[in-house]
C-alpha positions in Angstrom: 15.4 -85.4 -18.0 16.7 -87.4 -20.9 16.4 -91.2 -20.6 19.4 -93.3 -21.6 17.3 -95.1 -24.2 16.7 -91.8 -26.0 20.5 -91.3 -26.1 21.1 -92.9 -29.5 18.5 -90.8 -31.3 18.6 -87.5 -29.4 22.2 -87.1 -28.3 22.7 -83.6 -26.8 25.8 -81.6 -27.6 28.8 -82.3 -25.4 28.6 -78.8 -24.1 25.0 -79.4 -22.9 26.1 -82.6 -21.2 28.9 -80.8 -19.3 26.7 -77.9 -18.3 24.0 -80.2 -17.0 26.6 -82.3 -15.1 27.8 -79.1 -13.4 24.2 -78.2 -12.5 23.5 -81.7 -11.2 26.7 -81.6 -9.1 25.8 -78.2 -7.7 22.4 -79.6 -6.7 24.0 -82.8 -5.5 21.7 -84.7 -7.8 23.4 -88.1 -7.6 20.7 -89.9 -9.7 21.2 -87.4 -12.6 24.9 -87.5 -12.3 24.8 -91.3 -12.6 22.6 -91.1 -15.7 24.9 -88.5 -17.2 27.9 -90.7 -16.5 26.2 -93.6 -18.4 25.5 -91.2 -21.3 29.2 -90.3 -21.3 30.2 -94.0 -21.4 27.9 -94.5 -24.4 29.4 -91.4 -26.1 32.9 -92.7 -25.5 32.0 -96.1 -26.9 30.4 -94.6 -29.9 33.3 -92.2 -30.5 35.8 -95.1 -30.1 33.9 -96.9 -32.8 33.5 -93.9 -35.0 37.1 -92.8 -34.9 38.6 -96.3 -35.1 39.3 -97.0 -38.8 39.5 -100.8 -38.0 36.0 -100.8 -36.5 33.4 -102.8 -38.3 30.5 -101.4 -36.4 28.2 -99.1 -38.2 27.2 -96.4 -35.7 25.1 -93.5 -36.7 27.8 -90.9 -36.3 30.5 -92.8 -38.1 33.0 -90.6 -40.0 32.2 -87.4 -38.1 35.6 -86.7 -36.6 35.5 -83.0 -37.6 32.1 -82.6 -35.9 33.4 -84.2 -32.7 36.5 -82.0 -32.7 34.4 -78.9 -33.1 32.0 -80.0 -30.4 34.9 -80.7 -28.0 36.4 -77.2 -28.7 33.0 -75.6 -28.1 32.6 -77.5 -24.8 36.1 -76.9 -23.6 35.2 -73.8 -21.4 32.3 -75.7 -19.8 34.6 -78.7 -19.2 37.2 -76.4 -17.5 34.4 -75.0 -15.3 33.1 -78.5 -14.5 36.6 -79.6 -13.5 36.8 -76.7 -11.1 33.5 -77.6 -9.6 34.7 -81.3 -9.2 37.9 -80.1 -7.5 36.0 -77.9 -5.1 33.5 -80.7 -4.4 36.4 -83.1 -3.7 38.0 -80.6 -1.4 34.7 -80.0 0.4 34.2 -83.8 0.8 37.7 -84.1 2.3 36.9 -81.4 4.8 33.6 -83.1 5.7 35.4 -86.4 6.2 38.0 -84.8 8.4 35.4 -82.9 10.5 33.5 -86.1 11.1 36.7 -87.8 12.2 37.4 -84.9 14.6 33.8 -85.1 15.9 34.3 -88.8 16.5 37.6 -88.1 18.3 39.7 -89.8 15.7 41.6 -86.7 14.7 42.8 -83.6 16.4 43.9 -80.4 14.7 46.8 -78.5 15.9 46.4 -74.7 16.0 48.8 -74.4 13.0 47.1 -76.9 10.7 44.5 -75.8 8.3 41.4 -78.0 8.5 40.8 -78.0 4.7 44.2 -79.6 3.9 45.2 -76.7 1.6 48.3 -74.6 2.0 
């Protein structure tokens, strides 16, 4: 597990971050997901500084716009898969919330309504 402090010297490829996030979500590893979210925030701040011509900060990756674009293209399929996992997780969470509400007697389903909320 990569520590946030190692981020600046050992930044993994974007594709690796997305794949690891998908795996952490599948394992419901909330701690790792939070750590990865922090890494992504750092990455976004660094990229904003790197790609902003008015930025006076001197970050290690400054001037690597082509590398970032290539990395993003390479990670695109993994990001699409991760987005699908996130959507499925959201849908499952909605179902769980509705089922809990039904168990508590707060909701009732009609025989014609689908419990997952999808048509």
